[in-house]
C-alpha angles and dihedrals in degrees: 000000000000105000118266105187100190110098097232094161123065112203089234086067091069106072124198115261090243092070092063091204132133108261123227114256121267089224093065110111094183119217095330116116109250100219095177092058092045096047096044094040089050093048092051093043094050092043091049091050091046093054089049088056093043095237096141090056089052092050090049097197108147102220095041090049094050091046093051093045091048092052090047093050095045094051093046088053097042104041097089091052091045092053093047091045091055088054093047091049088053090051096047089051086068095058114088109240091217089064089062091043094050091046087056093068127194102258122121123219132064097312094053093045092051090051092049092049092050090049088052091053095045100047111089102207139136121252098272090041091062091045090053094049092045090053091050092049088054091049089050092056108264112152123258092250091053091052093049094048088048093053097041095049097049113057096101101352093104122125094245096050091041090057092049091048091051090057091050103043105008138246097289099057092036092056089044091054093047094049092046096046088049089051093053088048094053094044092047092047091052091047091053093049088049091051089052092049089052089050090238088122126031118258122236106267091201094062116137141145128264118266109279093234094054113116118179103202094048089052090051092050088048090055093047092049094051094047118108119228098183118129090249092054090048090051088051089050091055092047088051092051089052093048097043094045092066093097090048094047095048090059096039089054091047091051092050092052091047093047091050091051091051088051091048098048103031116060116226093249094054090045092052090045100049098032101027127124095287135105088256093050093047092047092050090047092054090046093053092043089054096047100037111084103209122132123238092268092058095042095057098080090046092050089050091054090051088059101039102032103029095034089226110128090169092054089049091052092046091049091056094043108035093072091062089067102034104040110120092211092057093046091051094046090051091050092050094044097048098027088228129112089190091063092047094050093043088065094075093037093057101036109036095062090053093048094049093046094051091043093053093048091047089055091056092063 
């Protein structure tokens, strides 16, 4: 996942499954002032109002006008996905995380990898939230392949970001990105389990089976039966969605500003030349994705521009996925969790070639 360096998730926020409690959201920044959200939100709000009043047109400065119009267009395109994402975050906050973690299981093989991949797609967390849950899964006995599949499938495959991406690039490409990222997650998970089986990588010493009395669907029915559907509860759900979406929104706003700046300073022909559907364009995209420390929420508008403006769907996919394998934070957390540099360094070795291959093939169509 593209690297978000702010520690938005305290380890205490990720409770052990034995507690069976709703965990605090990873997006909760506590009482600290979120300057990035305030600054980016203010810039976007003032810019949007300025465009409505036609102030950029009166100033008539090319780059400023392009920036303002780009912000205006991006927000108009994304707002439906943002609103639906806020509602989805509120809904997901009501699902105990331990239910997802328990449903994951601890068995290796295709079944366990598929369940881990699905869990990674379904969880709506920021970058460090995913890392913390992944670490907890490893501590609770998930196989190395399951943990890797979980981490690889989840950088932008959350409900909220998926809805935003649909508004930017459409249903077709979004579904293609989801399916292909899940494919990479499954293949990588199976490869990691194979490497463990060949003793090339160390096995998880905490591996163990689920309790024999655990039943997934009865647990789901119990949660649905205990849920409240009164208007007051639905209002609290919406308020929770707004509060818990702050970490998502700060990076979406940052990504909008960054994408608008790129549009303003880089003419379309240069953008298509340097980041187009060529080997050079793909290479530059991967280099930028590795260097630029923007979390998955912020990378989404840029990835959309790579598809719509540079006509390079493979570059867009690689931009979203490469950070999963090259982020310093992820490598270090894996090293600390597994006590193995070898495991941490095998993450890019296993995943980057897959991403590049798929991205190259996508650019050919």
